[in-house]
C-alpha positions as semicolon CSV with decimal commas, in nm:
position;residue;x (nm);y (nm);z (nm)
1;M;8,346;8,747;9,995
2;T;8,423;8,712;10,364
3;A;8,161;8,871;10,586
4;P;8,296;9,167;10,784
5;V;8,343;9,109;11,154
6;L;8,134;9,315;11,392
7;L;8,366;9,456;11,654
8;P;8,204;9,487;11,997
9;V;8,171;9,821;12,168
10;P;8,356;9,854;12,500
11;A;8,190;9,688;12,798
12;V;8,197;10,018;12,987
13;A;8,104;10,334;12,800
14;P;8,065;10,623;13,045
15;V;7,986;10,871;12,768
16;A;7,821;10,840;12,430
17;Q;8,074;10,765;12,160
18;P;8,088;10,982;11,847
19;K;7,935;10,803;11,550
20;V;8,148;10,742;11,239
21;T;7,944;10,662;10,929
22;L;8,241;10,623;10,695
23;T;8,316;10,288;10,535
24;V;8,676;10,199;10,617
25;W;8,903;9,932;10,470
26;L;9,257;9,848;10,583
27;A;9,516;9,662;10,376
28;D;9,851;9,504;10,460
29;L;9,934;9,376;10,114
30;T;10,181;9,113;10,004
31;Y;10,304;8,993;9,667
32;T;10,151;8,659;9,566
33;Q;10,270;8,590;9,210
34;Q;10,513;8,303;9,276
35;A;10,471;8,271;9,650
36;I;10,337;8,475;9,939
37;S;10,634;8,701;10,004
38;A;10,520;8,849;10,337
39;E;10,349;8,562;10,515
40;T;10,248;8,752;10,828
41;M;9,885;8,795;10,929
42;P;9,770;9,161;10,912
43;Q;9,760;9,197;11,290
44;A;9,903;9,551;11,299
45;V;9,647;9,714;11,068
46;A;9,369;9,514;11,233
47;G;9,472;9,677;11,560
48;L;9,377;10,013;11,410
49;A;9,024;9,881;11,369
50;T;8,994;9,734;11,718
51;Y;9,131;10,049;11,880
52;A;8,895;10,274;11,681
53;A;8,603;10,054;11,792
54;T;8,680;10,145;12,154
55;K;8,672;10,519;12,085
56;V;8,399;10,570;11,823
57;D;8,076;10,408;11,713
58;L;8,166;10,251;11,380
59;V;7,842;10,219;11,184
60;H;8,013;10,002;10,921
61;P;8,251;9,724;11,029
62;V;8,609;9,776;10,917
63;R;8,728;9,528;10,654
64;V;9,088;9,401;10,653
65;F;9,278;9,272;10,348
66;K;9,604;9,085;10,301
67;Y;9,586;8,952;9,947
68;P;9,584;9,204;9,658
69;E;9,347;8,981;9,459
70;A;9,089;8,997;9,739
71;L;9,118;9,376;9,758
72;A;9,082;9,413;9,381
73;D;8,774;9,188;9,381
74;A;8,617;9,382;9,667
75;L;8,673;9,714;9,491
76;E;8,502;9,577;9,180
77;Q;8,213;9,399;9,350
78;D;8,135;9,604;9,658
79;G;8,213;9,954;9,543
80;P;8,475;10,183;9,692
81;P;8,495;10,259;10,066
82;D;8,517;10,614;10,190
83;V;8,862;10,558;10,343
84;I;9,127;10,298;10,268
85;G;9,445;10,262;10,471
86;F;9,761;10,083;10,357
87;S;10,054;9,956;10,560
88;H;10,376;10,091;10,415
89;Y;10,683;9,873;10,460
90;I;10,988;9,842;10,237
91;W;10,863;9,501;10,116
92;N;10,519;9,620;10,002
93;S;10,579;9,987;9,925
94;Q;10,550;9,964;9,548
95;L;10,251;9,729;9,564
96;S;10,062;9,965;9,795
97;L;10,155;10,269;9,587
98;V;10,033;10,108;9,265
99;F;9,701;10,029;9,430
100;A;9,680;10,385;9,562
101;E;9,749;10,528;9,217
102;L;9,488;10,308;9,048
103;I;9,234;10,385;9,322
104;K;9,283;10,759;9,283
105;R;9,246;10,727;8,908
106;R;8,924;10,524;8,933
107;F;8,778;10,661;9,258
108;P;8,919;11,012;9,301
109;C;8,694;11,092;9,598
110;M;8,822;10,800;9,807
111;T;9,058;10,901;10,087
112;V;9,385;10,707;10,081
113;V;9,590;10,686;10,400
114;F;9,937;10,537;10,441
115;G;10,124;10,450;10,756
116;G;10,431;10,255;10,851
117;P;10,807;10,273;10,898
118;H;10,907;10,311;10,531
119;Y;10,901;10,689;10,569
120;P;11,181;10,942;10,619
121;L;11,253;11,084;10,963
122;R;11,362;11,437;10,865
123;L;11,126;11,708;10,743
124;Q;11,318;11,791;10,425
125;E;11,337;11,425;10,327
126;Q;10,968;11,378;10,405
127;T;10,884;11,670;10,176
128;E;11,089;11,520;9,893
129;F;10,936;11,177;9,959
130;W;10,587;11,320;9,915
131;R;10,672;11,505;9,596
132;E;10,854;11,211;9,439
133;R;10,634;10,917;9,551
134;L;10,311;11,005;9,730
135;A;10,170;11,319;9,566
136;G;9,854;11,248;9,373
137;K;9,825;10,898;9,520
138;V;9,809;10,942;9,897
139;D;9,601;11,193;10,092
140;F;9,744;11,141;10,440
141;Y;10,040;10,969;10,602
142;V;10,031;10,868;10,968
143;D;10,373;10,927;11,122
144;G;10,456;10,734;11,439
145;E;10,210;10,506;11,616
146;G;9,894;10,470;11,414
147;E;9,609;10,377;11,647
148;V;9,526;10,714;11,804
149;A;9,618;10,929;11,504
150;F;9,416;10,717;11,260
151;C;9,113;10,732;11,490
152;D;9,150;11,112;11,510
153;L;9,170;11,126;11,131
154;L;8,850;10,924;11,093
155;L;8,667;11,160;11,328
156;T;8,789;11,462;11,130
157;L;8,695;11,311;10,794
158;N;8,359;11,199;10,925
159;G;8,287;11,557;11,027
160;G;8,357;11,680;10,676
161;G;8,699;11,825;10,749
162;R;8,970;11,773;10,492
163;A;9,102;12,068;10,299
164;E;9,077;12,288;10,605
165;M;9,258;12,056;10,843
166;R;9,611;12,148;10,730
167;G;9,853;12,003;10,984
168;S;9,609;12,012;11,271
169;I;9,600;11,641;11,360
170;P;9,912;11,532;11,549
171;G;10,097;11,264;11,358
172;V;9,902;11,308;11,032
173;H;10,095;11,449;10,736
174;R;9,957;11,577;10,408
175;M;10,053;11,779;10,101
176;D;9,833;12,032;9,925
177;R;9,799;12,037;9,549
178;D;10,025;12,341;9,538
179;G;10,303;12,138;9,699
180;T;10,273;12,283;10,048
181;F;10,363;12,015;10,300
182;Y;10,203;11,994;10,644
183;A;10,378;11,772;10,897
184;S;10,259;11,791;11,255
185;P;10,457;11,612;11,530
186;P;10,348;11,256;11,610
187;R;10,095;11,172;11,877
188;P;10,227;11,074;12,221
189;R;10,287;10,702;12,246
190;I;10,035;10,458;12,395
191;H;10,148;10,370;12,749
192;D;9,958;10,041;12,782
193;L;9,941;9,820;12,472
194;S;9,639;9,643;12,620
195;D;9,445;9,959;12,528
196;V;9,450;9,810;12,176
197;P;9,203;9,516;12,189
198;S;9,328;9,195;12,033
199;P;9,204;9,149;11,675
200;Y;9,249;8,776;11,731
201;T;9,018;8,730;12,028
202;L;8,762;8,959;11,862
203;G;8,754;8,733;11,556
204;L;8,886;8,991;11,312
205;M;9,171;8,760;11,206
206;D;8,975;8,438;11,162
207;E;8,974;8,449;10,782
208;F;9,355;8,466;10,779
209;F;9,396;8,128;10,947
210;D;9,411;7,979;10,600
211;G;9,723;7,765;10,632
212;K;9,927;8,013;10,431
213;L;9,987;8,296;10,676
214;V;10,182;8,299;11,001
215;P;10,018;8,450;11,311
216;T;10,203;8,749;11,459
217;V;10,183;8,903;11,805
218;Q;10,341;9,202;11,972
219;T;10,379;9,182;12,350
220;N;10,568;9,510;12,382
221;R;10,649;9,808;12,164
222;G;10,951;10,035;12,175
223;C;11,322;9,993;12,238
224;P;11,561;10,148;12,495
225;F;11,857;10,127;12,257
226;K;11,957;10,386;11,998
227;C;12,071;10,183;11,698
228;T;12,091;10,422;11,404
229;F;11,997;10,153;11,149
230;C;11,658;10,093;11,314
231;Q;11,339;10,297;11,313
232;E;11,291;10,226;11,682
233;G;11,633;10,370;11,760
234;T;11,478;10,717;11,759
235;A;11,385;10,904;12,076
236;Y;11,014;10,860;11,997
237;F;11,036;10,485;12,064
238;Q;11,275;10,496;12,362
239;K;11,016;10,396;12,621
240;V;10,875;10,044;12,607
241;A;10,499;9,991;12,631
242;K;10,373;9,646;12,727
243;K;10,059;9,434;12,719
244;N;9,927;9,289;13,041
245;P;9,976;8,912;13,092
246;E;9,602;8,835;13,068
247;H;9,585;9,001;12,726
248;I;9,885;8,801;12,603
249;R;9,755;8,474;12,745
250;A;9,412;8,513;12,583
251;E;9,566;8,605;12,249
252;L;9,815;8,318;12,241
253;H;9,561;8,057;12,346
254;Y;9,318;8,181;12,080
255;I;9,591;8,150;11,818
256;G;9,683;7,804;11,946
257;R;9,324;7,681;11,920
258;R;9,293;7,811;11,564
259;M;9,631;7,679;11,448
260;K;9,617;7,333;11,607
261;P;9,380;7,166;11,356
262;L;9,566;7,324;11,064
263;V;9,902;7,199;11,188
264;E;9,766;6,852;11,267
265;A;9,617;6,831;10,917
266;G;9,952;6,928;10,767
267;T;9,809;7,237;10,598
268;A;10,000;7,496;10,804
269;R;10,346;7,535;10,957
270;N;10,366;7,534;11,336
271;E;10,503;7,888;11,358
272;L;10,441;8,207;11,554
273;L;10,612;8,539;11,489
274;I;10,674;8,772;11,784
275;T;10,736;9,123;11,653
276;D;10,884;9,273;11,971
277;S;11,212;9,454;11,914
278;N;11,379;9,278;12,210
279;F;11,182;8,971;12,311
280;G;11,351;8,788;12,597
281;M;11,488;9,100;12,765
282;Y;11,214;9,144;13,027
283;P;11,094;8,918;13,310
284;E;10,744;8,918;13,159
285;D;10,884;8,746;12,851
286;H;10,947;8,433;13,058
287;E;10,575;8,422;13,141
288;T;10,493;8,461;12,771
289;C;10,722;8,165;12,693
290;Q;10,535;7,957;12,950
291;V;10,206;8,040;12,776
292;I;10,357;7,946;12,440
293;A;10,464;7,615;12,590
294;E;10,107;7,556;12,703
């Protein structure tokens, strides 16, 4: 078992942070039967953990999972967490749902949270999606950006709120047992992506430099275009939020230092995945390319 990483509290804390005593796990699962189908490091879900660490006092370090075998072993050996969150993409939807169903069957008191773009945009379709796929397996779905909404959800759950919350948390959807669906509007977007501390430089991703997974980074989020085939073509994602150059530089150099010995030993491919919607469109992207060249 990999030891959980202790995330540091912010360097400047003008007020006491609320304490969260819940145990929280986050999973960005991939199929592994014949090959690793989604080879990306779980950087996005790890960002939920690093952001939460800046807003609340996490008594228990958040654990992050990529491989379903590791998650299954942890559930058997370490007992269930209070809250488990799953990324929900088209390529891991069924895998995450099967885990959620088995978890609810074995650990009915565990809170299961989903989040990700494989979710309808319209209210009627969201209602049908819950009734057909999520009901009985998932307690909450985070719609839109996850960092702030997930942190708000943890604070609510930590305070004992659940059945009474209804649709009170912006961006957090749920369905009652009677089929009543509560879907509050999403949280406002984060304006500065550097508000989400890098899970790389904080060491939360170290275990995933295993020669099998590809490091991923996001230097900006959002898209000014309105392509109807894309999730980020909606009005919610119209404005582009960026990371500051120092954040990007530190992250890329950390990744480079971790990947270099793996690549030189021939145990990893010399690859980096940038998940921006339009990398190369902004002047700052030229600076990022210079850092990559370094």
